[in-house]
Structure formats: structure tokens, C-alpha cells
C-alpha positions in Angstrom: 77.4 143.1 131.8 78.4 146.2 129.8 82.1 144.7 129.6 80.6 141.3 128.5 78.3 142.9 125.7 81.4 145.0 124.4 83.6 142.0 124.4 81.0 140.0 122.5 80.7 142.8 120.1 84.4 142.9 119.7 84.6 139.2 119.0 81.8 139.3 116.6 83.5 142.1 114.6 86.7 140.3 114.6 85.1 137.0 113.3 83.2 138.8 110.5 86.2 140.8 109.5 88.7 137.9 109.7 89.1 137.2 106.0 89.5 140.8 105.1 91.9 141.4 108.0 93.9 138.3 106.8 94.1 139.9 103.4 93.9 136.7 101.4 91.5 134.6 99.5 92.4 131.0 100.0 91.7 128.6 97.0 92.2 124.9 96.7 92.6 123.5 93.3 92.1 119.8 92.9 93.1 118.1 89.6 95.2 115.5 87.7 98.9 116.8 87.5 100.7 113.3 87.1 100.2 110.4 84.8 99.2 110.1 81.2 96.4 112.7 81.7 98.3 115.3 83.4 97.9 117.7 80.3 94.2 118.0 81.1 94.9 119.1 84.6 97.7 121.4 83.5 95.6 123.1 81.0 93.0 123.7 83.4 95.5 125.3 85.9 96.9 127.4 83.1 93.5 128.8 82.4 93.0 129.6 86.1 96.4 131.1 86.4 95.8 133.4 83.3 92.6 134.6 85.0 94.7 135.6 88.1 97.1 137.4 85.7 94.3 139.4 84.3 92.9 140.2 87.8 96.5 141.4 88.8 96.8 138.4 91.2 94.1 139.8 93.5 90.4 139.3 94.1 88.4 142.1 95.5 91.7 143.8 96.6 92.9 140.9 98.5 95.7 138.7 97.7 95.0 135.3 96.4 96.6 132.0 97.7 96.0 128.9 95.6 97.0 125.4 96.9 97.4 122.8 94.0 96.6 119.3 94.8 97.0 116.3 92.5 94.2 113.8 92.6 96.2 111.3 90.4 92.7 110.3 88.8 91.8 108.4 91.9 88.8 109.2 94.0 90.1 108.4 97.2 93.1 110.6 96.8 90.9 113.5 95.5 88.7 113.0 98.6 91.8 113.2 100.8 93.1 116.3 99.1 89.8 117.8 99.5 89.7 117.0 103.3 93.1 118.6 103.6 92.2 121.7 101.9 89.0 122.1 104.0 90.2 121.1 107.4 93.9 122.0 107.5 94.3 125.0 105.0 90.8 126.2 105.8 90.4 127.4 102.0 87.3 129.7 101.1 86.9 128.0 97.7 87.8 124.8 96.0 87.8 124.3 92.1 89.3 122.1 89.6 87.8 118.6 89.5 88.3 117.0 86.1 86.7 113.6 86.6 83.2 112.8 87.7 84.0 109.9 90.0 86.6 112.3 91.8 84.3 114.9 92.2 81.4 112.6 93.5 83.9 111.3 96.4 85.0 114.9 97.2 81.6 116.6 97.4 80.8 115.5 101.0 83.9 116.9 102.7 83.5 120.2 101.0 79.9 120.5 101.7 80.3 119.3 105.4 82.9 121.9 105.8 80.7 124.7 104.3 83.3 125.4 101.6 82.1 126.4 98.3 83.2 124.0 95.5 83.2 125.4 92.0 83.6 122.5 89.6 85.5 123.7 86.4 84.8 120.5 84.5 83.1 117.4 85.9 79.3 117.6 86.0 77.7 114.3 87.3 74.0 114.0 87.0 73.6 113.1 90.7 74.9 116.6 91.7 72.7 118.4 89.2 69.7 116.3 90.7 68.9 115.0 94.2 72.4 115.6 95.5 72.5 119.4 94.5 73.9 121.6 97.2 74.1 125.2 98.1 77.8 124.9 98.4 78.3 123.5 94.9 78.5 125.5 91.6 79.7 124.5 88.0 81.4 126.7 85.5 81.2 123.9 82.9 78.1 121.8 82.1 76.1 118.9 83.4 77.5 115.6 81.7 74.4 115.1 79.7 74.3 118.5 78.0 77.0 118.3 75.4 76.0 115.0 74.1 72.3 116.1 74.1 73.4 118.7 71.6 75.4 116.2 69.5 72.1 114.0 69.3 70.4 117.0 67.8 73.2 117.2 65.2 72.9 113.5 64.4 69.1 114.0 63.6 69.7 117.0 61.4 72.4 115.1 59.5 70.2 112.0 58.7 71.8 109.4 61.1 69.4 106.5 61.8 71.6 103.7 63.2 74.2 104.6 65.8 77.0 102.8 67.8 77.8 104.2 71.2 81.4 103.9 72.9 82.3 105.3 76.3 84.3 104.5 79.3 82.7 102.6 82.1 82.5 105.3 84.7 80.0 107.9 86.0 80.8 110.6 83.3 80.7 107.9 80.4 77.4 106.6 81.5 76.0 110.3 81.8 77.4 111.2 78.4 75.8 108.2 76.7 72.5 108.8 78.5 72.6 112.5 77.1 73.0 111.5 73.5 70.2 108.9 73.7 68.0 111.5 75.1 67.8 113.5 71.9 68.9 111.0 69.1 65.7 109.9 67.4 67.1 106.9 65.4 68.2 103.4 66.6 71.2 102.5 68.8 72.5 99.4 67.4 75.4 99.0 69.6 76.6 100.1 72.9 79.9 99.4 74.6 81.4 100.6 78.0 85.2 100.0 78.1 87.6 99.7 80.9 88.7 103.0 82.6 91.3 104.5 83.0 93.6 101.7 81.9 92.0 100.4 78.5 93.8 102.0 75.5 93.3 98.9 73.1 90.0 99.2 71.3 90.4 96.5 68.7 87.6 94.3 70.1 85.2 97.1 70.1 86.2 98.3 66.6 85.5 94.7 65.4 82.0 95.0 66.7 81.5 98.2 65.0 82.6 96.8 61.6 80.2 93.9 62.0 77.2 96.0 63.0 77.9 98.6 60.2 76.2 101.5 61.7 75.4 104.9 59.9 77.8 106.5 62.4 79.8 106.0 65.6 79.5 108.3 68.6 82.2 108.4 71.3 83.4 110.0 74.5 87.0 109.4 75.3 88.9 112.3 77.1 92.6 112.8 77.2 95.0 110.0 76.2 92.3 107.5 75.4 90.6 109.9 73.0 93.9 110.3 71.0 94.3 106.6 71.0 90.8 105.9 70.0 91.0 108.2 67.0 94.1 106.7 65.8 93.0 103.1 66.0 89.8 104.0 64.3 91.5 105.3 61.4 94.1 102.4 61.3 91.2 100.0 61.3 90.0 101.4 58.0 86.7 102.7 59.5 87.3 106.5 59.1 86.3 106.6 55.5 83.5 104.2 55.6 81.6 105.0 58.8 81.4 108.6 60.1 82.5 109.3 63.6 81.3 111.9 65.9 82.4 112.7 69.5 82.1 114.9 72.7 85.4 115.6 74.8 87.5 113.5 72.6 89.0 115.7 69.9 90.3 119.1 71.3 93.0 121.4 71.7 95.0 118.9 73.7 94.5 115.7 71.6 94.8 117.6 68.3 98.5 117.6 68.3 98.6 113.9 68.5 95.7 113.1 66.1 96.5 115.8 63.5 95.4 115.2 59.9 93.1 112.3 61.1 90.8 114.7 62.7 90.4 117.2 59.9 86.7 117.9 59.2 85.7 116.1 62.5 82.5 117.4 64.1 81.7 117.7 67.9 79.7 120.0 70.1 80.8 122.3 73.0 79.5 125.1 74.9 82.8 127.1 74.2 84.8 127.4 70.8 88.0 129.4 70.5 86.6 131.7 67.9 83.5 132.9 69.9 83.0 136.6 68.9 83.1 138.3 72.4 85.7 140.7 73.7 86.5 138.5 76.7 87.0 135.5 74.8 89.3 137.1 72.4 91.5 138.5 75.1 91.5 135.1 76.7 92.6 133.2 73.5 95.2 135.8 72.6 96.8 136.1 75.9 96.7 132.3 76.6 98.4 131.6 73.2 101.0 134.4 73.9 101.8 132.9 77.4 101.6 129.2 76.7 102.3 129.1 73.0 99.3 126.9 72.2 95.6 127.1 71.8 93.4 126.8 74.8 90.8 124.1 75.2 87.5 124.4 76.9 89.2 122.8 79.9 91.2 126.0 80.3 88.3 128.2 79.3 86.0 126.9 81.9 88.5 127.3 84.7 89.3 130.9 83.6 85.6 131.6 84.2 85.8 129.7 87.6 88.4 132.3 88.7 86.3 135.1 87.4 83.2 133.6 89.1 85.0 133.5 92.5 86.4 137.1 92.0 82.8 138.4 91.4 81.7 136.9 94.7 84.6 138.2 96.6 84.0 141.7 95.1 80.2 141.5 95.9 81.0 140.8 99.6 83.7 143.1 99.9 86.1 140.6 101.1 83.9 139.3 103.9 83.9 135.7 103.1 82.6 134.6 106.5 79.1 135.5 105.4 78.4 132.3 103.6 74.8 133.4 102.4 76.0 136.6 100.9 78.8 134.7 99.0 76.3 132.0 97.8 73.9 134.8 96.6 76.9 136.6 94.9 78.0 133.3 93.2 74.3 132.8 92.0 74.3 136.0 90.2 77.3 135.1 88.0 78.1 138.8 87.7 81.3 138.4 85.5 82.0 138.5 81.8 82.4 134.8 80.6 84.5 133.6 77.7 81.2 132.2 76.5 79.4 135.5 76.3 75.9 134.7 77.9 76.3 132.8 81.1 73.6 132.3 84.0 72.8 129.5 86.5 69.8 127.4 86.9 68.5 126.8 90.4 70.7 123.7 90.8 73.8 125.9 90.2 74.7 124.5 86.8 74.9 126.8 83.7 72.1 127.6 81.3 73.9 128.1 78.1 74.2 127.6 74.4 75.9 124.7 72.7 77.9 124.9 69.3 78.7 122.7 66.5 82.5 122.7 66.0 84.7 121.5 63.1 88.4 120.6 63.1 90.3 122.9 60.7 93.8 124.2 60.0 94.3 127.9 60.8 96.2 130.3 58.5 99.4 129.1 60.2 98.8 125.5 59.5 97.9 124.8 63.2 95.0 122.4 64.1 92.1 124.1 65.9 88.3 124.3 66.0 85.9 126.4 64.0 82.4 127.5 65.3 79.6 126.3 62.8 76.9 127.8 64.7 74.4 127.1 67.7 73.1 123.7 68.1 71.2 124.2 71.4 70.3 127.7 72.7 69.6 128.3 76.4 70.2 124.7 77.2 69.3 123.5 80.8 70.3 120.1 82.0 67.5 117.5 82.4 68.2 116.7 86.1 67.3 120.3 87.6 63.8 119.3 88.4 65.1 116.8 91.0 67.0 119.5 92.7 65.0 120.9 95.7 66.9 124.1 96.0 64.8 127.3 95.5 66.1 130.8 95.2 
């Protein structure tokens, strides 16, 4: 019996010490690295990689092994990649996930495998509410939050009649729902366009012209955003009907839109000129390494890496203790590029949102300027539907 007890104790010690003994933190990164929207996935990877540089390529003294997987913007491919990372590579964390439909398809394999998934971008309402999970965290936002802040901006700017345009998928519907939650005027038109293939918006722009709203609100990330903004100007609408957006005009689309975006207003939880030391270092080193301005995509994934590192440090490399890792993640004990950062009980951030304007910097490059806080300590509207308590 004594031998059996000693053997059992030795086995327990070997299991609990396995991650530290292996000397590696294994991370899976699922995102879009091919096709017309590869720039988004590459920008997110660049932010994550810069964080690893700042950490000396180690977390909690352990080396870091990152496996990058291309989801091709397809939910089924993203799900297969997640399953591979969980079952074959046995990663400790998975991050990335730009698209809400890909994330929704990939959540169950991660949760079933008790693998922590940190979304660096997508924030579907379902996961913030009834499908919240102790194995899911976000370093971005819930989809409704950013357009909710823009709805407040529209109210302050006296917009009474608004036309909405968004792609017909999970995030597009969340974004439109968000702006309608706070906008106090009348929605006089609402169109959901094909996704991801539709890049011709002439029919929708004809409807805008016929309705003559006070303003247009759009959500078109990536290539679609650049195309829409160019077509809006070409249709002669830019000067007559103001356009506001979320996740449409950013550091990745500005090089394509250029002068057409000057003065454009949008809302976001991060702007490149936020005045805190972590952000100043992030922006300066990102520009030095990649020769361009970072976007919120890369900023959020920089934070994702720092969040993971904070948990590894807190548990001293013992990643087998899932409860301890979860508790450490919930504390969000790291310095965010946003400054203030804390989690709600559904593991989505409670954070400030800013109004930002497209400007030229001193060197003539297009970038964003912070115009001030629109919504302070914003919590998403679905948290009450999440049953987690901590």
C-alpha cells in the first residue's frame, strides 16, 4: 500500500508539473491569412508577435510555441483548425478569431477540450450572453458596444433620420442592433448585403439617395470597407449625406481610401494616440518593426498576448490547474494599451470608447486622432444573460 501511495503521489506531481517540466506555453492562433482580407489576420499576428518580442519570447520564464492556422474566413475551416489545435497539438490557449461566424463555430471544440480561448477581435452576442463560458475571454469588445457608442455620437450631432448598411452575418446584425440601441432618431432604411462576396454597393447607394437620410451608418470591415467608401464618394453622396462607421475606416483601409476619408468620424475602444506609456511603446515599436501604423486589430492582439502572460506568471507555469488559470485571467493583471482594462462577469471587457477622426500626421500619413471619450466604463448589454458568477 505504501508503494502504491508513493506511486500515486509521484504520478500526481508529474501531472501537475507537466507544463513547467515541458518548458513551453503552447498557443494556437486561428485567423485569416489568405484571400482579400488576409491583411486583417496578418495585422493581428503582427500585434501578437510584437508582444512576444516585448516579453523576450517567453511567458513566466517558459518558452512560447505559437501555431498559426488559416481559417480562410470559413467557419468550417476555423472549426477544423481549432479541433486540430486542441486535440493534436494540445495547446494551452487559443487566440485570434477575427470573424464572429468563425468564432461561433469554433467555440465548442475549445470549451469541450477545456482550452482557454481568448478572442482578439470577434465578439458575438451569443457568447456574451447565454453561451458565455468559463473557458472564453475577450480582449476586444462585444459586437454591440462600439456601434452603441456611435449611436450616442449621432444623437449629440443632431442626426434624426439614419440609414443603416451592414453585411448579412452574425457581426453585421450585432453591429446594427448596437447602433439602434442608443440612437434616438428614426431608422429610415436598413440593408444587409451579401457576405463576404459582395463588393458592389450600387443598388444600396441608389436606395440611400432615394431616402435622403440625415446620415448613413455602415459596418464593412476589411476590403469591403475600402470598396464601400470609394463607391460612396464616386456616387456623389459624400458631400451631401454624412457617413459614419465602425470597423470600416482604420489603419488597414486608410492607405486605400486616402483623402476620401479625411475628417471621417468613427468610434473605437483604442486610438493610436492614447496617452499611456504602454500604448506609446506599442505604437512606436510597431511602426519601427512593420513600417506602418497599427490598427485596433493589432492592439487587441497585443493585449491578448499580455493577458495570457499574466496568467502564466500568476500560476508559475502550472497550466494544468485550470481553475487557477481562469482566476488569473479574470484579474487581467497586465498593462493594456487601452490603459484601464477589466472584465465583466461574462469575460468581456468593461472599457471606455472614444470618438476618432481621420487626419494627416506631420509626415502626411493618414491616421486617427482621439477626440475624447464617448462612453465611459461601457459594459455590453448581454451580460445579464450570462449565468457565470465569480
